[in-house]
C-alpha positions as a printed NumPy array, in Angstrom:
array([[ -27.926,   40.797,  -90.136],
       [ -25.997,   39.709,  -87.534],
       [ -22.43 ,   39.675,  -86.265],
       [ -21.593,   36.467,  -87.559],
       [ -23.057,   33.679,  -89.688],
       [ -22.602,   29.97 ,  -90.374],
       [ -23.58 ,   28.782,  -93.507],
       [ -24.457,   25.246,  -94.392],
       [ -25.377,   24.062,  -98.127],
       [ -26.136,   20.897,  -99.985],
       [ -28.279,   18.498, -101.262],
       [ -28.736,   16.116,  -98.328],
       [ -26.885,   12.746,  -98.055],
       [ -30.338,   10.694,  -96.217],
       [ -32.308,   10.814,  -98.892],
       [ -34.71 ,   13.024,  -97.383],
       [ -37.069,   15.804,  -99.373],
       [ -36.432,   18.87 ,  -98.269],
       [ -39.701,   20.333,  -97.335],
       [ -37.831,   24.074,  -96.778],
       [ -35.474,   25.933,  -99.054],
       [ -33.599,   28.529,  -96.782],
       [ -33.688,   28.611,  -93.614],
       [ -32.233,   31.209,  -90.895],
       [ -31.668,   29.77 ,  -87.472],
       [ -31.059,   32.963,  -85.303],
       [ -28.684,   32.738,  -81.841],
       [ -28.349,   35.563,  -79.038],
       [ -24.831,   35.417,  -78.466],
       [ -26.099,   37.62 ,  -74.844],
       [ -24.342,   36.557,  -71.825],
       [ -26.036,   33.249,  -69.923],
       [ -27.612,   32.189,  -72.93 ],
       [ -25.704,   29.119,  -72.209],
       [ -26.229,   27.052,  -75.169],
       [ -23.429,   28.58 ,  -77.631],
       [ -22.768,   26.998,  -81.01 ],
       [ -26.205,   25.04 ,  -80.662],
       [ -27.515,   26.65 ,  -84.495],
       [ -24.465,   26.089,  -86.458],
       [ -24.768,   21.692,  -85.36 ],
       [ -28.433,   21.979,  -85.945],
       [ -28.045,   23.934,  -89.53 ],
       [ -25.338,   20.976,  -90.446],
       [ -27.76 ,   18.565,  -89.354],
       [ -30.825,   19.489,  -91.114],
       [ -28.613,   20.152,  -94.577],
       [ -27.031,   16.315,  -93.89 ],
       [ -30.608,   15.024,  -93.323],
       [ -32.229,   16.465,  -96.45 ],
       [ -34.646,   18.617,  -94.443],
       [ -33.564,   21.716,  -95.825],
       [ -31.513,   22.677,  -98.814],
       [ -29.608,   25.745,  -97.016],
       [ -29.16 ,   26.9  ,  -93.523],
       [ -27.535,   29.715,  -91.982],
       [ -26.814,   29.494,  -88.37 ],
       [ -26.601,   33.409,  -87.326],
       [ -25.286,   34.625,  -84.536],
       [ -27.641,   38.027,  -82.689],
       [ -25.723,   40.425,  -80.528],
       [ -28.587,   42.675,  -77.769],
       [ -30.187,   42.286,  -74.925],
       [ -31.806,   38.263,  -73.723],
       [ -34.82 ,   39.3  ,  -72.643],
       [ -36.386,   41.541,  -76.072],
       [ -34.27 ,   38.863,  -78.588],
       [ -37.523,   37.216,  -79.395],
       [ -38.753,   41.246,  -81.028],
       [ -35.416,   41.943,  -82.039],
       [ -34.551,   38.883,  -84.18 ],
       [ -38.074,   39.074,  -86.314],
       [ -39.035,   42.185,  -86.345],
       [ -41.678,   42.775,  -88.84 ],
       [ -40.427,   40.007,  -90.813],
       [ -43.246,   37.919,  -92.705],
       [ -42.069,   35.447,  -95.151],
       [ -43.251,   32.703,  -96.105],
       [ -41.658,   29.853,  -94.185],
       [ -41.029,   27.282,  -97.01 ],
       [ -38.901,   29.951,  -99.03 ],
       [ -37.152,   31.487,  -96.079],
       [ -38.199,   30.314,  -93.132],
       [ -36.389,   31.846,  -89.434],
       [ -36.437,   30.583,  -86.15 ],
       [ -35.082,   31.687,  -83.185],
       [ -32.7  ,   29.776,  -80.599],
       [ -34.647,   30.089,  -77.391],
       [ -33.785,   28.411,  -73.925],
       [ -34.677,   29.21 ,  -70.207],
       [ -32.152,   31.721,  -69.133],
       [ -34.138,   33.842,  -71.964],
       [ -37.529,   33.467,  -70.252],
       [ -35.762,   34.317,  -67.017],
       [ -34.042,   37.631,  -68.794],
       [ -37.878,   38.817,  -70.657],
       [ -39.972,   38.883,  -67.28 ],
       [ -36.14 ,   40.242,  -65.286],
       [ -36.389,   42.427,  -67.986],
       [ -40.42 ,   43.404,  -67.806],
       [ -40.699,   42.871,  -72.06 ],
       [ -43.146,   40.569,  -73.258],
       [ -43.282,   37.11 ,  -71.92 ],
       [ -41.445,   34.636,  -74.442],
       [ -44.984,   32.915,  -75.192],
       [ -46.229,   35.505,  -76.098],
       [ -43.796,   37.671,  -78.165],
       [ -42.71 ,   34.432,  -80.603],
       [ -44.624,   32.111,  -81.359],
       [ -43.668,   28.257,  -79.595],
       [ -41.986,   26.015,  -81.396],
       [ -40.581,   23.426,  -79.805],
       [ -38.394,   21.928,  -76.504],
       [ -35.622,   20.341,  -77.88 ],
       [ -33.027,   19.011,  -75.162],
       [ -32.343,   19.796,  -71.659],
       [ -29.229,   19.823,  -69.663],
       [ -29.694,   18.717,  -66.293],
       [ -27.708,   20.163,  -63.168],
       [ -26.169,   19.408,  -60.529],
       [ -25.059,   20.235,  -56.968],
       [ -21.48 ,   19.667,  -55.965],
       [ -18.624,   20.787,  -53.364],
       [ -15.503,   20.614,  -52.773],
       [ -13.852,   17.218,  -52.32 ],
       [ -12.533,   18.407,  -48.828],
       [ -16.388,   19.992,  -47.845],
       [ -17.721,   19.384,  -44.082],
       [ -20.908,   18.286,  -46.39 ],
       [ -20.876,   15.028,  -47.115],
       [ -24.623,   14.732,  -48.516],
       [ -27.156,   16.79 ,  -49.921],
       [ -28.876,   16.259,  -46.621],
       [ -26.063,   17.793,  -44.596],
       [ -26.428,   20.913,  -47.252],
       [ -30.339,   21.042,  -46.461],
       [ -29.791,   21.443,  -42.609],
       [ -26.992,   23.862,  -42.643],
       [ -29.478,   25.89 ,  -45.029],
       [ -32.494,   25.454,  -42.914],
       [ -30.158,   26.684,  -40.136],
       [ -28.913,   29.102,  -41.303],
       [ -29.458,   30.272,  -44.802],
       [ -27.924,   33.506,  -45.312],
       [ -24.109,   32.04 ,  -44.334],
       [ -24.703,   29.278,  -47.506],
       [ -23.687,   30.921,  -50.358],
       [ -23.839,   28.704,  -53.165],
       [ -22.527,   30.091,  -56.487],
       [ -23.757,   29.393,  -60.299],
       [ -24.107,   31.027,  -63.581],
       [ -25.356,   34.399,  -64.271],
       [ -27.55 ,   35.608,  -61.833],
       [ -31.354,   35.299,  -62.704],
       [ -30.202,   32.262,  -65.12 ],
       [ -30.743,   28.233,  -64.646],
       [ -29.288,   27.953,  -61.773],
       [ -30.598,   30.388,  -59.443],
       [ -34.311,   29.863,  -60.169],
       [ -33.662,   26.203,  -59.37 ],
       [ -31.533,   27.493,  -56.206],
       [ -34.668,   28.873,  -55.706],
       [ -36.778,   26.185,  -56.112],
       [ -35.025,   23.916,  -53.967],
       [ -35.219,   26.486,  -51.472],
       [ -38.83 ,   26.908,  -51.854],
       [ -39.587,   22.989,  -51.67 ],
       [ -37.341,   22.831,  -48.659],
       [ -39.879,   25.841,  -46.86 ],
       [ -36.204,   27.746,  -46.222],
       [ -37.324,   31.616,  -46.799],
       [ -35.777,   32.367,  -50.482],
       [ -35.789,   35.783,  -49.761],
       [ -32.517,   35.034,  -47.317],
       [ -30.422,   32.506,  -49.897],
       [ -27.414,   33.737,  -50.895],
       [ -26.38 ,   33.097,  -54.215],
       [ -23.187,   34.494,  -56.374],
       [ -23.533,   34.174,  -60.363],
       [ -20.728,   34.224,  -62.323],
       [ -19.662,   34.791,  -66.526],
       [ -18.714,   31.53 ,  -67.293],
       [ -19.15 ,   27.66 ,  -65.387],
       [ -14.986,   28.214,  -65.426],
       [ -15.264,   31.805,  -63.146],
       [ -17.996,   29.975,  -60.899],
       [ -16.302,   26.108,  -60.226],
       [ -12.421,   28.526,  -59.693],
       [ -14.894,   30.37 ,  -56.614],
       [ -15.664,   27.174,  -55.844],
       [ -11.965,   25.742,  -55.314],
       [ -11.207,   28.635,  -53.796],
       [ -13.746,   29.076,  -51.102],
       [ -15.3  ,   31.842,  -52.365],
       [ -18.977,   29.786,  -51.935],
       [ -19.752,   26.829,  -50.364],
       [ -21.52 ,   24.759,  -52.917],
       [ -21.778,   25.034,  -57.203],
       [ -25.547,   24.381,  -58.996],
       [ -23.751,   23.574,  -62.708],
       [ -24.567,   21.931,  -65.58 ],
       [ -23.732,   17.788,  -65.132],
       [ -22.827,   17.774,  -68.267],
       [ -20.188,   19.95 ,  -67.7  ],
       [ -19.076,   19.013,  -64.214],
       [ -18.919,   15.63 ,  -65.247],
       [ -15.006,   15.582,  -65.272],
       [ -14.068,   16.946,  -62.026],
       [ -16.581,   15.103,  -60.423],
       [ -14.784,   11.929,  -62.282],
       [ -11.322,   13.056,  -61.237],
       [ -12.117,   12.961,  -57.679],
       [ -11.66 ,   17.102,  -57.303],
       [ -15.56 ,   17.699,  -56.891],
       [ -18.453,   15.827,  -54.81 ],
       [ -21.541,   15.274,  -56.438],
       [ -24.979,   15.74 ,  -53.618],
       [ -27.979,   15.588,  -55.776],
       [ -28.82 ,   15.823,  -59.394],
       [ -32.248,   17.989,  -60.709],
       [ -33.316,   15.101,  -63.3  ],
       [ -35.613,   12.277,  -63.179],
       [ -33.875,    9.113,  -63.115],
       [ -29.649,    9.425,  -62.128],
       [ -27.028,   10.402,  -63.686],
       [ -24.403,    7.743,  -65.592],
       [ -21.062,    8.833,  -64.522],
       [ -22.459,   10.945,  -61.335],
       [ -23.179,    9.165,  -58.053],
       [ -25.689,   11.772,  -56.367],
       [ -29.488,   10.939,  -55.763],
       [ -32.237,   12.893,  -57.109],
       [ -33.692,   15.722,  -55.953],
       [ -36.663,   13.365,  -56.268],
       [ -34.835,   10.761,  -54.467],
       [ -34.89 ,   13.138,  -50.623],
       [ -38.002,   14.078,  -50.889],
       [ -37.729,   17.848,  -52.781],
       [ -40.573,   17.163,  -55.542],
       [ -38.325,   19.168,  -58.494],
       [ -37.735,   18.113,  -62.018],
       [ -35.701,   20.711,  -63.427],
       [ -33.109,   21.708,  -66.843],
       [ -32.017,   24.059,  -68.777],
       [ -33.28 ,   23.862,  -71.913],
       [ -33.389,   24.769,  -75.205],
       [ -35.811,   24.59 ,  -77.931],
       [ -37.092,   26.883,  -81.312],
       [ -39.564,   30.354,  -81.713],
       [ -41.262,   31.355,  -84.531],
       [ -42.277,   34.679,  -85.448],
       [ -45.232,   35.84 ,  -83.178],
       [ -47.916,   36.346,  -86.091],
       [ -47.248,   33.387,  -88.392],
       [ -49.951,   31.708,  -90.377],
       [ -51.145,   28.455,  -89.195],
       [ -49.417,   26.479,  -92.408],
       [ -46.025,   28.364,  -91.906],
       [ -46.48 ,   27.248,  -87.968],
       [ -46.75 ,   23.426,  -88.994],
       [ -44.426,   23.698,  -91.363],
       [ -42.054,   24.847,  -88.733],
       [ -43.266,   21.821,  -86.603],
       [ -42.713,   19.345,  -88.951],
       [ -39.238,   20.549,  -89.154],
       [ -38.368,   20.291,  -85.412],
       [ -40.296,   16.913,  -85.557],
       [ -37.992,   15.519,  -88.547],
       [ -34.807,   16.681,  -86.591],
       [ -35.341,   15.148,  -83.416],
       [ -36.236,   11.845,  -84.984],
       [ -33.277,   11.631,  -87.549],
       [ -30.25 ,    9.462,  -86.414],
       [ -27.568,   12.784,  -87.073],
       [ -29.357,   14.721,  -84.851],
       [ -29.969,   11.638,  -81.733],
       [ -26.093,   10.729,  -81.797],
       [ -25.091,   14.333,  -81.818],
       [ -27.587,   14.695,  -78.399],
       [ -25.54 ,   11.443,  -76.918],
       [ -22.199,   12.83 ,  -77.837],
       [ -22.647,   15.986,  -75.945],
       [ -24.314,   14.665,  -73.138],
       [ -28.138,   16.289,  -73.895],
       [ -31.224,   15.147,  -72.908],
       [ -33.85 ,   14.681,  -75.618],
       [ -37.294,   16.285,  -74.025],
       [ -38.627,   16.571,  -77.462],
       [ -41.945,   18.806,  -77.212],
       [ -43.636,   20.955,  -79.63 ],
       [ -46.623,   22.607,  -81.096],
       [ -49.793,   23.297,  -78.588],
       [ -48.346,   20.944,  -75.771],
       [ -44.958,   22.951,  -76.184],
       [ -46.471,   26.591,  -75.793],
       [ -48.838,   25.292,  -72.992],
       [ -45.729,   23.771,  -71.231],
       [ -43.875,   27.082,  -72.252],
       [ -46.343,   29.193,  -70.717],
       [ -46.78 ,   26.805,  -66.72 ],
       [ -42.995,   27.416,  -67.01 ],
       [ -42.755,   31.297,  -67.296],
       [ -44.957,   31.492,  -64.723],
       [ -43.36 ,   29.323,  -62.7  ],
       [ -39.995,   30.79 ,  -63.251],
       [ -41.788,   34.386,  -63.046],
       [ -43.323,   33.208,  -58.567],
       [ -39.641,   32.326,  -58.033],
       [ -37.837,   35.596,  -59.459],
       [ -40.315,   37.694,  -57.314],
       [ -39.069,   35.638,  -54.673],
       [ -35.472,   35.694,  -54.84 ],
       [ -36.121,   39.421,  -54.945],
       [ -35.064,   39.873,  -58.842],
       [ -38.854,   41.046,  -59.868],
       [ -40.126,   44.046,  -57.504],
       [ -43.53 ,   46.049,  -57.674],
       [ -42.783,   48.677,  -55.316],
       [ -41.072,   51.574,  -57.007],
       [ -37.753,   51.851,  -54.004],
       [ -34.011,   51.03 ,  -54.638],
       [ -33.937,   46.995,  -55.356],
       [ -30.745,   45.308,  -56.584],
       [ -31.707,   43.537,  -60.052],
       [ -34.775,   45.534,  -61.966],
       [ -37.73 ,   46.667,  -60.402],
       [ -40.818,   46.123,  -62.494],
       [ -44.323,   46.09 ,  -61.976],
       [ -47.048,   43.114,  -62.649],
       [ -49.957,   42.618,  -62.393]])
C-alpha cells in the first residue's frame, strides 16, 4: 500500500469511546509537500485520545498533484470499519493546478483544515533593506532585479510572493523567484548572496532571526508573531493574510454518514488537549475549519491560487514553449 507505514494501536488513555476501529492516514512524500511526519503525529494523538482503536500513518509516493486520485482509487469501504484520510496542504492544491489534473476540492471530499504555518520575509542582517518599505521601493523600481528565494517553485512561498506583488501593483510577470528543494538550501542561498530576500516558514526561521543572522521585514499572519519583531502585511497596507495550511481529505464519493463520521473525528482531534499541546510545541497555528465551511473555503482558495499561478507564468493558455507547465483553462 505504501513505501513506509507507522502503526499506532491501543485502547486510548483519555477515556473517550472509539468511533472508528481502524484508520489509515495517508501522507504524500513528494517534494514540496512541506508537512512531513504529521500523519504519524496525528495517528498517535488519535489513539492516545481514544478517538480510534488503531491508526496507521502511511507514506505514499507519487506526484503531488494527483495524490487524491492515486491515494483513494476505487476504495469504498465503510469509514467506521476502515477509514482512509489523506493529508493535504496548499502545495497539493497548487500542484494539481500546475499539472492540470482535477482540482483537489473536486478530486476528493474536503473534511477539515487543521493547522497553518505563517510565513516571514527575511533578509541577511547586513542587508541594505532595513524595512519592508525599503523592499517595496526596490521591488517597484525594478522587480526583475530583486530575486526572492523560498521553497519549491509553485509552492506556498512562491504563491505568496505573487500575491504580495499583485497587492503592491507590481507586474507579477516580472517577479524573480528562485525555488529550492529544502528551507535549508534556500537559507544557504540567501547567506551566499544568491537571492536578496527569503520567504519561508516563520516557525523554521525563528532561530536564525533570534540569533541575529536574519532580519525579519514582515509576516503573513493576521497578528504579530511572538519572537519576531516585524509588522504584519495588514499593518503595512498589504491587504493579505496567508499561511501554508494542512488538512485532511476523504475519498471523493463518501456517503453522507461516512463524511459526518470523518468530520466528527476531526472535531475530536481539534478539541483534544493532546493535539493542542502538540500544535503549541511545534509552533503550528490552529486554523480549524471543517465540513461545508472547509469545502467553500477550499474552493475560493483554489481559485485564488490558480489566478496567481497564471500571472506568475506557471499556467499558460497558449501552446508555445513555457517554463513550468503549459495548460489550458476555460
